[in-house]
C-alpha positions in Angstrom: 128.4 145.0 65.1 130.8 144.0 67.8 128.1 144.1 70.5 125.9 141.9 68.4 128.6 139.3 68.0 129.3 139.5 71.7 125.6 139.0 72.5 125.3 136.1 70.1 128.4 134.5 71.6 127.1 135.0 75.1 123.8 133.3 74.1 125.5 130.4 72.6 127.7 129.9 75.7 124.6 130.2 77.9 122.6 127.6 76.0 125.5 125.1 75.7 126.2 125.5 79.4 122.6 125.1 80.4 122.4 122.0 78.2 125.5 120.5 79.8 124.3 121.3 83.3 121.0 119.4 82.8 122.6 116.3 81.3 122.1 113.1 83.3 125.0 112.3 85.6 125.3 108.7 84.6 125.3 107.1 81.1 124.5 103.6 79.7 126.8 100.9 80.8 127.9 102.3 84.1 127.0 100.9 87.5 123.9 102.6 89.0 124.6 103.9 92.5 122.9 101.9 95.2 120.6 103.6 97.6 118.5 102.8 100.6 115.3 104.6 101.7 111.9 104.0 103.2 109.0 103.2 101.0 105.6 105.0 101.3 104.4 102.2 103.6 107.4 102.7 105.9 109.2 99.5 104.9 112.9 99.5 104.1 114.0 99.6 100.4 117.4 99.0 98.8 117.9 99.3 95.0 120.4 96.5 94.7 118.0 94.0 96.2 115.5 94.8 93.5 118.0 94.9 90.6 119.5 91.5 91.6 117.0 89.7 89.3 114.8 92.5 87.9 114.9 95.2 85.3 114.1 98.4 87.1 113.0 101.8 85.8 113.9 104.6 88.3 111.5 107.5 87.7 112.3 110.8 89.3 109.1 112.9 89.2 107.1 115.3 91.3 103.4 115.9 92.0 103.9 119.6 91.0 105.6 118.7 87.7 103.2 118.9 84.7 105.2 116.8 82.3 105.7 114.2 85.0 102.0 114.0 85.7 101.3 113.8 81.9 103.8 110.8 81.7 102.2 108.9 84.6 99.4 107.3 82.6 102.0 106.0 80.2 104.0 104.6 83.1 100.9 102.9 84.5 100.2 101.4 81.0 103.9 100.2 80.7 103.7 98.6 84.2 100.4 96.9 83.5 101.7 95.5 80.2 105.1 94.3 81.3 105.1 93.6 85.0 104.6 89.9 85.6 105.6 88.8 82.0 108.3 86.2 81.5 111.6 87.6 80.3 114.8 85.9 79.1 117.4 88.1 80.9 115.5 89.0 84.1 112.7 87.9 86.3 110.4 90.9 86.1 110.0 94.5 85.3 109.6 97.0 88.2 109.2 100.7 88.6 110.7 102.7 91.4 109.2 106.2 91.7 111.4 108.8 93.5 109.3 111.8 94.2 111.1 115.2 94.3 108.8 117.0 96.8 108.3 119.3 99.7 104.8 118.2 100.7 104.1 114.6 101.6 100.4 115.0 101.3 100.7 116.3 97.7 102.9 113.3 96.8 100.5 110.7 98.3 97.5 112.3 96.7 99.2 112.3 93.3 100.0 108.6 93.6 96.4 107.9 94.4 95.0 110.2 91.7 97.3 108.9 89.0 96.8 105.3 90.1 100.5 104.4 90.4 99.9 100.8 91.4 103.5 99.6 91.8 104.8 99.2 95.4 108.1 101.1 95.2 107.4 104.8 96.0 110.0 106.9 97.7 109.4 110.5 98.8 112.3 112.9 98.9 111.0 115.9 100.7 114.1 118.1 100.1 113.5 118.3 96.4 116.6 118.4 94.3 118.9 118.5 97.4 117.6 115.2 98.7 120.1 112.4 99.0 118.9 110.2 96.1 118.4 113.2 93.7 121.9 114.4 94.6 123.5 111.0 94.2 122.0 110.6 90.7 122.7 114.2 89.8 119.0 114.9 89.1 118.6 118.6 88.2 115.3 118.4 86.3 112.3 116.1 86.2 111.1 113.9 84.7 114.4 112.0 84.7 114.6 108.2 84.3 117.2 105.5 84.5 116.6 101.9 83.3 118.7 99.6 85.5 119.4 96.0 84.4 120.0 93.0 86.5 123.3 93.4 88.2 122.8 97.1 88.6 124.1 98.4 85.3 122.4 101.4 83.6 120.7 100.1 80.4 119.1 103.4 79.4 118.7 107.1 80.4 115.6 109.2 79.7 114.3 106.7 77.1 111.1 107.5 75.4 108.1 105.2 76.1 108.5 103.7 72.6 112.2 102.9 73.3 111.2 101.3 76.7 108.5 99.2 75.1 110.9 98.1 72.3 113.6 97.2 74.9 111.1 95.1 76.9 109.5 93.5 73.9 112.9 92.3 72.7 113.5 90.5 75.9 110.2 88.6 76.4 110.8 84.9 76.7 109.2 82.4 74.2 107.7 84.9 71.8 
């Protein structure tokens, strides 16, 4: 009986610890850390330049990640539906894809196959130990952060329904 209780306690501690370990590093309302990197086309990118006037979804994903690849069509749909719309609180909706990878060719092929049409693609070839993944505390993918104008986190790991609702509520002149 004592060993059963010990086993159950150990399991509870393990699962609670695992849950806490994988929690996102930043929560709603805090300032999103700025980062700089090179885009897929080799041009320079800085997050704060984009969030100055735009709502930005930072999507941490990988070409090797099944759930990420399953989410990509939904991201494409979201981008097509809301990019270029007029909003009350920000100029536009943008997506920044941060790929957690080891193979550049796999990353580039996945972008092409999944038709990820937005221009902001960053490849982090050191997987979870890459600078941006470390800065954001990303330990599992997919992980998303919605960053509002001014660089504040407006949402963490929101469902697509929550994202659509957030965007719909901010469309100008409904």
